[in-house]
N, C-alpha and C positions, 0 to 999 in steps of 0.2 A: 467449675466448667460451663456448668447452665447461664451462669449469669454473663459470661463474655459470649455465649449463643445469642442471649436476649439480649445484649449491644448490637451486637453484629444485626439481629432482627430488627430494632430499633433505628439505627443508622439509615439501615437499607429502605426502611420503610420509609424515613424520611428523606431521601435522595429519590427515589422515587416519587413521592408526593411532590417535591419542589419540581421536579420535570417534568412530572405529568401537565403543571402550567405550562411550560415552555411547548410541550408537543402541540398546545392549539387545540385540542379535542382530537388529538391521533392523527392530525393533519401534517406534521412534520417528523419523518422516519427517526432521526438520528433521537433528538429527545424522547419521542415514542418508544423506541429502544432502549433506554435506559430507565423507563419507566417499568417496562416489562420485564426485564433482567433484574431489577434493584427488587420488584416484589417477587419474584423468583427466589429470591437470595433472603429476603424477608421472611417468606412464610416457610422456607427450608430448615432456617436457623431459629424459625419460633417452633418447629416440630422437633427439633432439637434439645431445645429448652424445655418442652413440655415432657421430655422422659424422668424427671427431676424436679421438677417446679410444677405446684398445682396449677390447672389451668385457669381457673379463677385469680391468682395471685398474678402467673405469667402474662395474662391478658391486660391485667388493671395496669401492670406495671410500663407496658409495651405502649399501650394507647396511651395513660394518662403521661409519660415520658417524651412518648414522640408528637400529643398536641402541644405542649411549650416548645419543643426544639422546631416543630412544622411554624409554628405561629413565629416563633424568633427567626427564623431563616427568610420567612416571608416580608418581616419589618425589615432583617438586616440588605436582604437582596431585592426585594419586588416592590418596594416602597408602602406596604400595609402600615396603618396606623392603628397602636394601640392605646386604647384609653385606660382610665384608672380602673374601672369595673373588669375589662381584659386582663390586665395585670392581676389583679386580686384575684381574678378566678384562676388563674396560673398557679398563682402561689399556694391558692388552694389544694389543687392538683397536686402540685409537688408534695406539699403537708401531706396529702392522702397518701402517696407515694411511699413516704419516708415513715408514715404511723404504721400500715400493711408491712413493710420491710422489719421496721423494731419489736410491733409488736403481737404479730400473727402467728399462732401456732397452729395454723395450718397444717396436715400432715403431708410430706409428699404421696402422690398417689390416693 
């Protein structure tokens, strides 16, 4: 269940960050409200995740996967360009998350 909470936290954070740009510095009420609600959901879900997954592991996955997803959303929907170094960097982030999940023996708590 912890990884489901973590996935919810990641998706909510990606939504919040994506709408933050649309909020134009919190001057547009609709996108600003989506940002605030999404971040509240993200932090609540992350707090539930931390009941069983060690903080360092959970945060590394949350931030690593979030970076890749946010960059992907920005590329797909906001016209952001991703050059070869950006793509290589994101591939390394994904590789790091995979290595942590497959080989880390960090005990819960």
